[in-house]
C-alpha beads as a LAMMPS data file, in Angstrom:
LAMMPS data file: protein, C-alpha beads

115 atoms
114 bonds

1 atom types
1 bond types

-500.0 500.0 xlo xhi
-500.0 500.0 ylo yhi
-500.0 500.0 zlo zhi

Masses

1 110.0

Atoms # bond

1 1 1 -43.894 -2.852 -48.449
2 1 1 -42.014 -5.850 -49.659
3 1 1 -38.349 -5.459 -50.491
4 1 1 -39.105 -6.181 -54.128
5 1 1 -41.542 -3.216 -54.251
6 1 1 -38.885 -0.755 -52.988
7 1 1 -37.194 1.459 -55.518
8 1 1 -33.755 3.062 -55.117
9 1 1 -35.132 6.287 -53.586
10 1 1 -37.098 4.395 -50.910
11 1 1 -34.074 2.211 -50.116
12 1 1 -31.870 5.312 -49.771
13 1 1 -34.336 7.019 -47.410
14 1 1 -34.651 3.847 -45.313
15 1 1 -30.855 3.471 -45.090
16 1 1 -30.348 7.129 -44.090
17 1 1 -33.085 6.838 -41.444
18 1 1 -31.441 3.670 -40.049
19 1 1 -28.025 5.297 -39.898
20 1 1 -29.541 8.363 -38.246
21 1 1 -31.168 6.233 -35.536
22 1 1 -27.896 4.384 -34.893
23 1 1 -25.825 7.572 -34.687
24 1 1 -28.430 9.239 -32.468
25 1 1 -28.268 6.221 -30.129
26 1 1 -24.474 6.358 -30.041
27 1 1 -24.535 10.113 -29.356
28 1 1 -26.949 9.577 -26.449
29 1 1 -24.707 6.850 -25.002
30 1 1 -21.657 9.139 -25.245
31 1 1 -23.589 11.927 -23.521
32 1 1 -24.692 9.530 -20.793
33 1 1 -21.114 8.318 -20.206
34 1 1 -19.810 11.905 -20.030
35 1 1 -22.516 12.930 -17.550
36 1 1 -21.904 9.914 -15.317
37 1 1 -18.149 10.564 -15.460
38 1 1 -18.622 14.175 -14.382
39 1 1 -20.980 13.126 -11.597
40 1 1 -18.444 10.611 -10.290
41 1 1 -15.525 13.048 -10.354
42 1 1 -17.576 15.881 -8.874
43 1 1 -17.983 13.993 -5.598
44 1 1 -15.254 15.003 -3.223
45 1 1 -13.622 12.017 -1.582
46 1 1 -14.193 11.797 2.143
47 1 1 -11.165 13.028 4.033
48 1 1 -9.005 10.146 5.064
49 1 1 -8.854 9.406 8.735
50 1 1 -5.644 10.775 10.202
51 1 1 -2.988 8.156 10.660
52 1 1 -2.274 7.864 14.357
53 1 1 1.318 8.604 15.194
54 1 1 3.125 5.795 16.905
55 1 1 4.333 6.906 20.264
56 1 1 7.966 6.158 20.770
57 1 1 8.285 3.990 23.836
58 1 1 10.834 5.001 26.372
59 1 1 14.119 3.124 26.139
60 1 1 14.155 -0.086 28.135
61 1 1 15.679 0.571 31.509
62 1 1 18.437 -1.846 32.387
63 1 1 17.903 -4.378 35.151
64 1 1 19.256 -3.501 38.564
65 1 1 23.033 -3.763 38.700
66 1 1 24.255 -7.024 40.069
67 1 1 27.150 -9.271 39.428
68 1 1 27.642 -9.915 35.755
69 1 1 27.549 -13.399 34.335
70 1 1 30.858 -14.946 33.348
71 1 1 31.805 -13.780 29.881
72 1 1 29.402 -10.790 29.925
73 1 1 30.687 -7.771 28.040
74 1 1 28.792 -4.897 29.666
75 1 1 25.357 -3.327 29.419
76 1 1 23.176 -3.406 26.331
77 1 1 20.683 -0.622 25.564
78 1 1 17.638 -1.564 23.483
79 1 1 15.710 1.132 21.623
80 1 1 12.331 0.075 20.128
81 1 1 13.582 -3.523 19.963
82 1 1 12.012 -6.445 21.842
83 1 1 14.356 -8.691 23.823
84 1 1 13.610 -11.662 21.548
85 1 1 14.574 -9.708 18.402
86 1 1 17.760 -8.412 20.054
87 1 1 18.771 -11.953 21.007
88 1 1 18.213 -13.131 17.424
89 1 1 20.248 -10.229 16.013
90 1 1 23.145 -10.953 18.368
91 1 1 23.053 -14.667 17.516
92 1 1 23.019 -13.968 13.777
93 1 1 25.940 -11.528 14.028
94 1 1 27.972 -14.009 16.075
95 1 1 27.215 -16.801 13.616
96 1 1 28.113 -14.700 10.562
97 1 1 31.388 -13.544 12.152
98 1 1 32.170 -17.078 13.390
99 1 1 32.986 -15.613 16.814
100 1 1 31.509 -16.894 20.090
101 1 1 28.792 -14.544 21.309
102 1 1 30.495 -14.057 24.701
103 1 1 33.503 -12.529 22.897
104 1 1 31.405 -9.830 21.213
105 1 1 30.291 -6.591 22.827
106 1 1 26.960 -5.100 21.815
107 1 1 26.447 -1.552 23.079
108 1 1 22.957 -0.804 21.762
109 1 1 20.402 -2.131 19.302
110 1 1 17.856 0.151 17.683
111 1 1 15.000 -0.840 15.376
112 1 1 14.918 1.339 12.271
113 1 1 11.622 1.853 10.409
114 1 1 11.883 2.396 6.670
115 1 1 9.362 4.832 5.214

Bonds

1 1 1 2
2 1 2 3
3 1 3 4
4 1 4 5
5 1 5 6
6 1 6 7
7 1 7 8
8 1 8 9
9 1 9 10
10 1 10 11
11 1 11 12
12 1 12 13
13 1 13 14
14 1 14 15
15 1 15 16
16 1 16 17
17 1 17 18
18 1 18 19
19 1 19 20
20 1 20 21
21 1 21 22
22 1 22 23
23 1 23 24
24 1 24 25
25 1 25 26
26 1 26 27
27 1 27 28
28 1 28 29
29 1 29 30
30 1 30 31
31 1 31 32
32 1 32 33
33 1 33 34
34 1 34 35
35 1 35 36
36 1 36 37
37 1 37 38
38 1 38 39
39 1 39 40
40 1 40 41
41 1 41 42
42 1 42 43
43 1 43 44
44 1 44 45
45 1 45 46
46 1 46 47
47 1 47 48
48 1 48 49
49 1 49 50
50 1 50 51
51 1 51 52
52 1 52 53
53 1 53 54
54 1 54 55
55 1 55 56
56 1 56 57
57 1 57 58
58 1 58 59
59 1 59 60
60 1 60 61
61 1 61 62
62 1 62 63
63 1 63 64
64 1 64 65
65 1 65 66
66 1 66 67
67 1 67 68
68 1 68 69
69 1 69 70
70 1 70 71
71 1 71 72
72 1 72 73
73 1 73 74
74 1 74 75
75 1 75 76
76 1 76 77
77 1 77 78
78 1 78 79
79 1 79 80
80 1 80 81
81 1 81 82
82 1 82 83
83 1 83 84
84 1 84 85
85 1 85 86
86 1 86 87
87 1 87 88
88 1 88 89
89 1 89 90
90 1 90 91
91 1 91 92
92 1 92 93
93 1 93 94
94 1 94 95
95 1 95 96
96 1 96 97
97 1 97 98
98 1 98 99
99 1 99 100
100 1 100 101
101 1 101 102
102 1 102 103
103 1 103 104
104 1 104 105
105 1 105 106
106 1 106 107
107 1 107 108
108 1 108 109
109 1 109 110
110 1 110 111
111 1 111 112
112 1 112 113
113 1 113 114
114 1 114 115
């Protein structure tokens, strides 16, 4: 049928059939998306592996008592802090206070973990 041979009734039927096919296709796509969405949410996520708890190391035991160095201000207890980090902390504090480090007394240094 050529388009010039089509009357208004035939054109209306053809248009309605075209719209019907398009809407049926859209409805099937929506149904497919809904089914896939339900299938994806229905799967239970695998339980997460338990996070291993960090064991708290024992406090560092002080070195055997001997004569103190000149200008030493007593013993220092370190809790969960490496020697290198403690030395940096003491140097920073002394620098900020503009006081020689041998005039300060540090009693203990403890690393604090923020959660």
